[in-house]
A tleap script that builds the chain and sets N, CA, C and O, in Angstrom:
source leaprc.protein.ff14SB
mol = sequence {
  NMET ILE ALA TYR PHE GLN PHE ARG ASN ALA
  LEU PHE ILE VAL LEU LEU ASN TYR ILE LEU
  PRO ASP THR VAL THR ASP TRP PHE ARG SER
  PHE ILE GLU LYS ASN ASN LEU PRO LYS ILE
  THR PHE HIE GLY LEU ARG HIE THR ASN ALA
  THR LEU LEU ILE SER LYS ASN VAL ASP VAL
  ALA VAL VAL ALA SER ARG LEU GLY HIE ALA
  GLN ILE THR THR THR LEU ASN PHE TYR VAL
  HIE PRO VAL GLU ALA HIE ASN LYS GLU ALA
  GLY GLN VAL LEU GLU LYS MET LEU CVAL
}
set mol.1.N position { -37.918 -5.866 -166.653 }
set mol.1.CA position { -37.010 -4.439 -165.862 }
set mol.1.C position { -36.812 -5.037 -164.939 }
set mol.1.O position { -37.619 -5.910 -164.619 }
set mol.2.N position { -35.826 -4.826 -164.275 }
set mol.2.CA position { -35.724 -4.998 -162.993 }
set mol.2.C position { -35.283 -3.474 -162.264 }
set mol.2.O position { -34.609 -2.550 -162.720 }
set mol.3.N position { -36.275 -3.717 -160.345 }
set mol.3.CA position { -35.255 -2.328 -159.827 }
set mol.3.C position { -35.041 -2.466 -158.542 }
set mol.3.O position { -35.662 -3.143 -157.722 }
set mol.4.N position { -34.255 -1.884 -158.429 }
set mol.4.CA position { -33.198 -2.499 -157.059 }
set mol.4.C position { -33.756 -1.255 -156.147 }
set mol.4.O position { -33.814 -0.126 -156.633 }
set mol.5.N position { -34.093 -1.476 -155.035 }
set mol.5.CA position { -33.972 -0.484 -153.412 }
set mol.5.C position { -33.270 -1.227 -152.742 }
set mol.5.O position { -32.755 -2.326 -152.946 }
set mol.6.N position { -33.301 -0.268 -151.607 }
set mol.6.CA position { -32.224 -0.770 -150.345 }
set mol.6.C position { -33.565 0.004 -149.486 }
set mol.6.O position { -34.362 0.894 -149.785 }
set mol.7.N position { -33.365 -0.739 -148.434 }
set mol.7.CA position { -34.189 -0.066 -147.074 }
set mol.7.C position { -33.677 -1.602 -146.236 }
set mol.7.O position { -33.637 -2.821 -146.403 }
set mol.8.N position { -33.267 -0.284 -145.027 }
set mol.8.CA position { -32.616 -1.042 -143.263 }
set mol.8.C position { -31.759 -1.834 -143.932 }
set mol.8.O position { -32.154 -2.985 -144.117 }
set mol.9.N position { -30.765 -1.564 -144.320 }
set mol.9.CA position { -29.584 -1.968 -144.708 }
set mol.9.C position { -29.360 -3.534 -145.524 }
set mol.9.O position { -28.322 -4.196 -145.506 }
set mol.10.N position { -30.762 -3.921 -146.286 }
set mol.10.CA position { -31.061 -4.904 -146.666 }
set mol.10.C position { -31.702 -4.313 -148.772 }
set mol.10.O position { -32.571 -3.548 -149.192 }
set mol.11.N position { -30.702 -5.175 -149.419 }
set mol.11.CA position { -30.827 -4.685 -151.274 }
set mol.11.C position { -32.228 -5.577 -151.838 }
set mol.11.O position { -32.319 -6.771 -151.554 }
set mol.12.N position { -33.406 -4.815 -152.741 }
set mol.12.CA position { -34.182 -5.844 -152.702 }
set mol.12.C position { -33.724 -5.679 -154.101 }
set mol.12.O position { -32.871 -4.963 -154.626 }
set mol.13.N position { -34.511 -6.517 -154.515 }
set mol.13.CA position { -34.391 -6.884 -156.067 }
set mol.13.C position { -35.967 -7.279 -156.629 }
set mol.13.O position { -36.615 -8.270 -156.293 }
set mol.14.N position { -36.388 -6.189 -157.596 }
set mol.14.CA position { -37.752 -6.512 -157.623 }
set mol.14.C position { -37.858 -6.912 -159.175 }
set mol.14.O position { -37.103 -6.179 -159.815 }
set mol.15.N position { -38.472 -7.735 -159.922 }
set mol.15.CA position { -38.638 -7.678 -161.100 }
set mol.15.C position { -40.181 -7.348 -161.288 }
set mol.15.O position { -41.124 -7.500 -160.511 }
set mol.16.N position { -40.136 -6.961 -162.282 }
set mol.16.CA position { -41.350 -5.887 -162.477 }
set mol.16.C position { -41.695 -6.298 -163.743 }
set mol.16.O position { -41.177 -5.753 -164.718 }
set mol.17.N position { -42.651 -7.350 -163.885 }
set mol.17.CA position { -43.435 -8.590 -164.905 }
set mol.17.C position { -44.511 -8.216 -164.058 }
set mol.17.O position { -44.497 -7.968 -162.852 }
set mol.18.N position { -45.980 -8.213 -165.338 }
set mol.18.CA position { -46.705 -8.235 -164.886 }
set mol.18.C position { -47.353 -9.471 -165.625 }
set mol.18.O position { -47.093 -9.903 -166.747 }
set mol.19.N position { -48.866 -10.219 -164.084 }
set mol.19.CA position { -49.145 -11.982 -164.144 }
set mol.19.C position { -50.532 -11.215 -164.577 }
set mol.19.O position { -51.014 -10.336 -163.863 }
set mol.20.N position { -51.067 -11.589 -165.693 }
set mol.20.CA position { -52.873 -11.292 -165.817 }
set mol.20.C position { -53.189 -12.362 -165.282 }
set mol.20.O position { -52.587 -13.433 -165.197 }
set mol.21.N position { -54.636 -11.870 -164.746 }
set mol.21.CA position { -55.212 -13.015 -163.572 }
set mol.21.C position { -55.582 -14.234 -164.439 }
set mol.21.O position { -55.363 -15.379 -164.045 }
set mol.22.N position { -56.102 -13.981 -165.535 }
set mol.22.CA position { -55.863 -15.486 -166.473 }
set mol.22.C position { -54.688 -16.598 -166.371 }
set mol.22.O position { -54.863 -17.817 -166.354 }
set mol.23.N position { -53.677 -16.035 -166.320 }
set mol.23.CA position { -52.516 -16.854 -166.651 }
set mol.23.C position { -52.610 -17.904 -165.262 }
set mol.23.O position { -52.595 -19.119 -165.458 }
set mol.24.N position { -52.696 -17.426 -164.039 }
set mol.24.CA position { -52.655 -18.268 -163.098 }
set mol.24.C position { -54.065 -18.669 -162.958 }
set mol.24.O position { -54.011 -19.569 -162.120 }
set mol.25.N position { -55.290 -18.515 -163.298 }
set mol.25.CA position { -56.218 -19.344 -163.646 }
set mol.25.C position { -55.931 -20.152 -164.137 }
set mol.25.O position { -55.854 -21.226 -163.541 }
set mol.26.N position { -55.668 -20.054 -165.308 }
set mol.26.CA position { -55.042 -21.678 -166.452 }
set mol.26.C position { -54.502 -22.506 -166.186 }
set mol.26.O position { -54.923 -23.663 -166.209 }
set mol.27.N position { -52.933 -21.984 -165.713 }
set mol.27.CA position { -52.237 -22.121 -165.045 }
set mol.27.C position { -52.565 -23.340 -163.468 }
set mol.27.O position { -51.888 -24.340 -163.227 }
set mol.28.N position { -53.589 -22.912 -162.752 }
set mol.28.CA position { -53.885 -23.700 -161.744 }
set mol.28.C position { -54.711 -24.427 -162.512 }
set mol.28.O position { -54.232 -25.509 -162.853 }
set mol.29.N position { -55.901 -24.168 -162.936 }
set mol.29.CA position { -56.966 -25.479 -163.796 }
set mol.29.C position { -56.280 -26.720 -164.445 }
set mol.29.O position { -56.659 -27.888 -164.531 }
set mol.30.N position { -55.020 -26.022 -164.923 }
set mol.30.CA position { -53.991 -27.435 -165.741 }
set mol.30.C position { -53.989 -27.962 -164.892 }
set mol.30.O position { -54.635 -29.006 -164.800 }
set mol.31.N position { -53.171 -27.415 -163.774 }
set mol.31.CA position { -52.429 -28.614 -162.271 }
set mol.31.C position { -53.359 -29.168 -161.962 }
set mol.31.O position { -53.335 -30.360 -162.268 }
set mol.32.N position { -54.264 -28.816 -161.442 }
set mol.32.CA position { -55.536 -29.699 -161.038 }
set mol.32.C position { -55.742 -30.889 -162.177 }
set mol.32.O position { -55.291 -32.034 -162.170 }
set mol.33.N position { -56.140 -30.573 -162.642 }
set mol.33.CA position { -56.131 -31.643 -164.017 }
set mol.33.C position { -55.125 -32.655 -164.295 }
set mol.33.O position { -55.326 -33.869 -164.295 }
set mol.34.N position { -53.956 -32.024 -164.548 }
set mol.34.CA position { -52.820 -33.098 -164.704 }
set mol.34.C position { -52.490 -33.899 -163.694 }
set mol.34.O position { -51.506 -34.638 -163.702 }
set mol.35.N position { -53.661 -33.739 -162.364 }
set mol.35.CA position { -53.011 -33.938 -161.149 }
set mol.35.C position { -54.338 -34.888 -160.472 }
set mol.35.O position { -54.357 -35.442 -159.373 }
set mol.36.N position { -55.387 -34.865 -161.501 }
set mol.36.CA position { -56.671 -35.536 -161.124 }
set mol.36.C position { -56.493 -35.138 -159.313 }
set mol.36.O position { -56.310 -36.040 -158.495 }
set mol.37.N position { -56.555 -34.142 -159.040 }
set mol.37.CA position { -57.094 -33.423 -157.928 }
set mol.37.C position { -58.578 -33.011 -157.550 }
set mol.37.O position { -59.373 -33.815 -158.035 }
set mol.38.N position { -59.001 -32.307 -157.047 }
set mol.38.CA position { -60.601 -31.728 -156.809 }
set mol.38.C position { -60.783 -31.096 -157.473 }
set mol.38.O position { -59.806 -30.365 -157.638 }
set mol.39.N position { -61.767 -30.813 -158.231 }
set mol.39.CA position { -61.765 -29.232 -159.252 }
set mol.39.C position { -62.036 -28.142 -157.851 }
set mol.39.O position { -62.788 -28.248 -156.882 }
set mol.40.N position { -61.219 -27.263 -158.191 }
set mol.40.CA position { -61.317 -26.159 -157.078 }
set mol.40.C position { -61.275 -25.005 -158.179 }
set mol.40.O position { -60.545 -25.057 -159.170 }
set mol.41.N position { -62.143 -23.964 -157.886 }
set mol.41.CA position { -60.919 -22.846 -158.154 }
set mol.41.C position { -59.215 -22.136 -157.187 }
set mol.41.O position { -58.845 -22.244 -156.018 }
set mol.42.N position { -58.691 -21.553 -158.230 }
set mol.42.CA position { -57.962 -20.483 -157.557 }
set mol.42.C position { -57.900 -19.997 -156.082 }
set mol.42.O position { -57.155 -20.045 -155.103 }
set mol.43.N position { -59.200 -19.460 -156.506 }
set mol.43.CA position { -59.989 -18.513 -155.727 }
set mol.43.C position { -60.805 -19.399 -154.437 }
set mol.43.O position { -60.797 -18.954 -153.289 }
set mol.44.N position { -61.314 -20.352 -154.701 }
set mol.44.CA position { -61.647 -21.190 -153.993 }
set mol.44.C position { -60.741 -21.632 -152.458 }
set mol.44.O position { -61.192 -21.835 -151.331 }
set mol.45.N position { -59.248 -21.677 -152.991 }
set mol.45.CA position { -58.692 -21.726 -151.415 }
set mol.45.C position { -58.170 -20.503 -150.740 }
set mol.45.O position { -57.216 -20.441 -149.963 }
set mol.46.N position { -58.590 -19.980 -150.965 }
set mol.46.CA position { -59.128 -18.914 -150.255 }
set mol.46.C position { -59.963 -19.918 -149.044 }
set mol.46.O position { -59.480 -20.505 -148.076 }
set mol.47.N position { -61.031 -19.866 -149.403 }
set mol.47.CA position { -62.011 -20.195 -148.347 }
set mol.47.C position { -61.482 -21.095 -147.810 }
set mol.47.O position { -61.305 -21.091 -146.592 }
set mol.48.N position { -60.985 -22.385 -148.829 }
set mol.48.CA position { -60.754 -23.370 -147.326 }
set mol.48.C position { -59.705 -22.475 -146.927 }
set mol.48.O position { -60.076 -21.743 -146.009 }
set mol.49.N position { -58.660 -22.303 -147.257 }
set mol.49.CA position { -57.968 -21.636 -145.714 }
set mol.49.C position { -58.772 -21.181 -144.667 }
set mol.49.O position { -59.017 -21.597 -143.535 }
set mol.50.N position { -59.111 -20.242 -145.320 }
set mol.50.CA position { -60.433 -19.621 -143.438 }
set mol.50.C position { -60.696 -20.932 -143.200 }
set mol.50.O position { -59.978 -21.500 -142.378 }
set mol.51.N position { -61.794 -21.701 -143.876 }
set mol.51.CA position { -62.005 -22.471 -143.575 }
set mol.51.C position { -61.447 -23.808 -142.357 }
set mol.51.O position { -62.037 -24.430 -141.474 }
set mol.52.N position { -60.073 -23.813 -142.864 }
set mol.52.CA position { -59.273 -25.174 -142.216 }
set mol.52.C position { -58.865 -24.221 -140.926 }
set mol.52.O position { -59.102 -24.563 -139.767 }
set mol.53.N position { -58.374 -23.276 -141.200 }
set mol.53.CA position { -57.524 -22.561 -140.022 }
set mol.53.C position { -58.707 -22.740 -138.762 }
set mol.53.O position { -58.562 -23.476 -137.786 }
set mol.54.N position { -59.870 -21.903 -139.039 }
set mol.54.CA position { -61.042 -21.657 -138.067 }
set mol.54.C position { -61.016 -23.367 -137.780 }
set mol.54.O position { -60.889 -23.647 -136.588 }
set mol.55.N position { -61.106 -24.373 -138.590 }
set mol.55.CA position { -62.053 -25.492 -137.998 }
set mol.55.C position { -60.299 -25.706 -137.155 }
set mol.55.O position { -60.555 -26.515 -136.263 }
set mol.56.N position { -59.461 -25.522 -137.097 }
set mol.56.CA position { -57.972 -26.043 -136.188 }
set mol.56.C position { -58.177 -25.345 -135.036 }
set mol.56.O position { -57.802 -25.980 -134.051 }
set mol.57.N position { -58.710 -24.095 -134.757 }
set mol.57.CA position { -59.322 -23.033 -133.590 }
set mol.57.C position { -58.501 -21.998 -133.708 }
set mol.57.O position { -58.368 -21.351 -132.669 }
set mol.58.N position { -57.675 -21.487 -134.997 }
set mol.58.CA position { -56.938 -20.557 -135.128 }
set mol.58.C position { -57.913 -19.044 -134.932 }
set mol.58.O position { -59.030 -18.837 -135.405 }
set mol.59.N position { -57.233 -18.285 -134.238 }
set mol.59.CA position { -58.232 -17.295 -133.926 }
set mol.59.C position { -58.220 -16.239 -135.322 }
set mol.59.O position { -57.403 -15.855 -136.160 }
set mol.60.N position { -60.234 -15.965 -134.860 }
set mol.60.CA position { -60.180 -15.361 -136.424 }
set mol.60.C position { -59.800 -14.071 -136.550 }
set mol.60.O position { -59.929 -13.379 -137.560 }
set mol.61.N position { -59.248 -13.702 -135.332 }
set mol.61.CA position { -58.397 -11.877 -135.616 }
set mol.61.C position { -57.221 -12.316 -136.296 }
set mol.61.O position { -56.739 -11.501 -137.081 }
set mol.62.N position { -56.515 -13.680 -136.145 }
set mol.62.CA position { -55.114 -14.076 -137.222 }
set mol.62.C position { -55.948 -14.289 -138.668 }
set mol.62.O position { -55.809 -13.365 -139.470 }
set mol.63.N position { -56.882 -15.521 -139.120 }
set mol.63.CA position { -57.345 -15.542 -139.569 }
set mol.63.C position { -57.512 -14.264 -141.037 }
set mol.63.O position { -57.084 -14.258 -142.192 }
set mol.64.N position { -58.085 -13.613 -140.480 }
set mol.64.CA position { -58.737 -12.255 -140.807 }
set mol.64.C position { -57.849 -10.780 -140.964 }
set mol.64.O position { -58.285 -9.670 -141.270 }
set mol.65.N position { -56.548 -11.164 -140.663 }
set mol.65.CA position { -55.050 -10.549 -140.615 }
set mol.65.C position { -54.606 -10.964 -141.925 }
set mol.65.O position { -54.116 -10.156 -142.714 }
set mol.66.N position { -54.769 -12.292 -142.210 }
set mol.66.CA position { -53.824 -13.426 -143.286 }
set mol.66.C position { -54.760 -12.914 -144.666 }
set mol.66.O position { -54.353 -12.863 -145.827 }
set mol.67.N position { -55.900 -12.615 -144.246 }
set mol.67.CA position { -56.747 -12.109 -145.421 }
set mol.67.C position { -56.995 -10.987 -146.011 }
set mol.67.O position { -57.651 -10.672 -147.004 }
set mol.68.N position { -56.358 -10.420 -145.234 }
set mol.68.CA position { -56.625 -9.216 -145.519 }
set mol.68.C position { -57.633 -8.062 -144.960 }
set mol.68.O position { -57.632 -6.852 -145.184 }
set mol.69.N position { -58.641 -9.003 -144.012 }
set mol.69.CA position { -59.448 -8.638 -143.720 }
set mol.69.C position { -59.512 -6.836 -142.806 }
set mol.69.O position { -58.880 -6.969 -141.758 }
set mol.70.N position { -59.777 -6.119 -142.867 }
set mol.70.CA position { -59.821 -4.925 -141.243 }
set mol.70.C position { -60.681 -5.122 -140.459 }
set mol.70.O position { -60.565 -4.499 -139.404 }
set mol.71.N position { -62.347 -6.387 -140.662 }
set mol.71.CA position { -63.308 -6.455 -140.092 }
set mol.71.C position { -62.950 -7.909 -139.629 }
set mol.71.O position { -62.930 -8.754 -140.524 }
set mol.72.N position { -62.730 -8.221 -138.641 }
set mol.72.CA position { -62.885 -9.866 -138.116 }
set mol.72.C position { -64.549 -10.378 -138.957 }
set mol.72.O position { -64.634 -11.460 -139.537 }
set mol.73.N position { -65.448 -9.633 -138.892 }
set mol.73.CA position { -67.175 -9.918 -138.994 }
set mol.73.C position { -66.969 -10.167 -141.069 }
set mol.73.O position { -67.865 -10.740 -141.689 }
set mol.74.N position { -65.933 -9.728 -141.658 }
set mol.74.CA position { -66.212 -9.521 -142.964 }
set mol.74.C position { -65.575 -11.208 -143.195 }
set mol.74.O position { -66.022 -11.922 -144.093 }
set mol.75.N position { -64.458 -11.687 -142.214 }
set mol.75.CA position { -64.032 -12.969 -142.285 }
set mol.75.C position { -64.469 -13.998 -141.990 }
set mol.75.O position { -64.134 -15.080 -142.471 }
set mol.76.N position { -65.761 -13.690 -140.659 }
set mol.76.CA position { -66.991 -14.608 -140.424 }
set mol.76.C position { -67.953 -14.600 -141.399 }
set mol.76.O position { -68.417 -15.726 -141.578 }
set mol.77.N position { -68.457 -13.690 -142.143 }
set mol.77.CA position { -69.835 -13.231 -142.928 }
set mol.77.C position { -69.369 -14.207 -143.937 }
set mol.77.O position { -70.174 -15.132 -144.046 }
set mol.78.N position { -67.926 -14.355 -145.023 }
set mol.78.CA position { -67.595 -14.476 -146.029 }
set mol.78.C position { -66.789 -15.390 -145.900 }
set mol.78.O position { -66.150 -15.300 -146.948 }
set mol.79.N position { -66.434 -16.085 -145.428 }
set mol.79.CA position { -65.340 -17.131 -145.761 }
set mol.79.C position { -65.467 -17.864 -144.386 }
set mol.79.O position { -65.449 -19.066 -144.650 }
set mol.80.N position { -65.571 -17.706 -143.218 }
set mol.80.CA position { -65.885 -18.581 -143.175 }
set mol.80.C position { -67.315 -19.796 -142.619 }
set mol.80.O position { -67.734 -19.592 -141.480 }
set mol.81.N position { -67.724 -20.523 -143.121 }
set mol.81.CA position { -68.911 -21.338 -142.917 }
set mol.81.C position { -68.564 -22.680 -141.624 }
set mol.81.O position { -67.635 -23.440 -141.350 }
set mol.82.N position { -69.673 -22.431 -141.210 }
set mol.82.CA position { -70.614 -23.097 -139.430 }
set mol.82.C position { -69.702 -24.639 -140.357 }
set mol.82.O position { -69.805 -25.135 -141.479 }
set mol.83.N position { -68.645 -25.000 -138.821 }
set mol.83.CA position { -68.230 -26.487 -139.059 }
set mol.83.C position { -68.877 -26.916 -137.413 }
set mol.83.O position { -69.118 -26.455 -136.297 }
set mol.84.N position { -68.942 -28.477 -138.476 }
set mol.84.CA position { -69.931 -29.181 -137.324 }
set mol.84.C position { -69.493 -29.480 -136.560 }
set mol.84.O position { -70.228 -29.663 -135.589 }
set mol.85.N position { -68.066 -29.753 -136.386 }
set mol.85.CA position { -67.003 -30.373 -135.174 }
set mol.85.C position { -67.251 -29.352 -134.108 }
set mol.85.O position { -67.651 -29.680 -132.991 }
set mol.86.N position { -67.005 -28.078 -134.465 }
set mol.86.CA position { -67.183 -27.006 -133.600 }
set mol.86.C position { -68.609 -26.898 -132.599 }
set mol.86.O position { -68.555 -26.657 -131.393 }
set mol.87.N position { -69.695 -27.095 -133.257 }
set mol.87.CA position { -70.845 -27.158 -133.569 }
set mol.87.C position { -71.435 -28.309 -131.893 }
set mol.87.O position { -72.180 -27.944 -130.983 }
set mol.88.N position { -70.759 -29.638 -132.062 }
set mol.88.CA position { -70.899 -30.742 -131.296 }
set mol.88.C position { -70.111 -30.448 -130.029 }
set mol.88.O position { -70.551 -30.666 -128.900 }
set mol.89.N position { -68.812 -29.892 -130.321 }
set mol.89.CA position { -67.904 -29.102 -129.438 }
set mol.89.C position { -68.739 -28.233 -128.133 }
set mol.89.O position { -68.700 -28.453 -126.922 }
set mol.90.N position { -69.215 -27.564 -128.623 }
set mol.90.CA position { -69.875 -26.596 -127.891 }
set mol.90.C position { -71.194 -27.006 -127.557 }
set mol.90.O position { -71.967 -26.190 -127.055 }
set mol.91.N position { -71.614 -28.443 -127.829 }
set mol.91.CA position { -72.622 -28.755 -126.747 }
set mol.91.C position { -72.288 -29.481 -125.783 }
set mol.91.O position { -72.863 -29.659 -124.709 }
set mol.92.N position { -70.989 -30.064 -126.324 }
set mol.92.CA position { -70.723 -31.178 -124.927 }
set mol.92.C position { -70.165 -29.717 -124.028 }
set mol.92.O position { -70.645 -29.654 -122.896 }
set mol.93.N position { -69.506 -28.911 -124.298 }
set mol.93.CA position { -68.773 -27.953 -123.255 }
set mol.93.C position { -70.460 -27.935 -122.124 }
set mol.93.O position { -70.767 -28.435 -121.042 }
set mol.94.N position { -71.148 -27.088 -123.127 }
set mol.94.CA position { -72.459 -26.685 -122.416 }
set mol.94.C position { -72.963 -28.215 -121.695 }
set mol.94.O position { -73.818 -27.735 -120.951 }
set mol.95.N position { -72.996 -29.143 -121.519 }
set mol.95.CA position { -73.310 -30.439 -121.233 }
set mol.95.C position { -73.129 -31.055 -119.638 }
set mol.95.O position { -73.688 -31.573 -118.672 }
set mol.96.N position { -71.365 -30.337 -120.450 }
set mol.96.CA position { -70.485 -30.867 -118.817 }
set mol.96.C position { -70.702 -29.465 -117.858 }
set mol.96.O position { -70.518 -29.699 -116.663 }
set mol.97.N position { -70.952 -28.483 -118.078 }
set mol.97.CA position { -71.635 -26.997 -117.206 }
set mol.97.C position { -72.546 -27.563 -116.610 }
set mol.97.O position { -72.488 -27.720 -115.390 }
set mol.98.N position { -73.463 -27.941 -117.261 }
set mol.98.CA position { -74.932 -28.143 -116.657 }
set mol.98.C position { -75.253 -29.442 -115.614 }
set mol.98.O position { -75.978 -29.522 -114.622 }
set mol.99.N position { -74.491 -30.295 -116.210 }
set mol.99.CA position { -74.362 -31.169 -115.420 }
set mol.99.C position { -73.615 -31.932 -114.425 }
set mol.99.O position { -74.136 -32.899 -113.870 }
savepdb mol mol.pdb
quit
């Protein structure tokens, strides 16, 4: 089924097909196996995305927004794991301030 709608002088065409969650999961699992990639779940990419962005000093508010979190604390509590490089960097900054 195809639906059309107009918004701000732009025509949008929407294909109204449903994708079952298992379809994405099965496809992704197959893709990983066929390409000899490290095993990770599709949802695991969400965690990886947040961790990589935070490790590159992307503002947590931006990461939270990309993940659809209303509260930054949700991102910090559930998706961002401690990054050892940041801990080392924090120690070096403090050392420079004190020495």
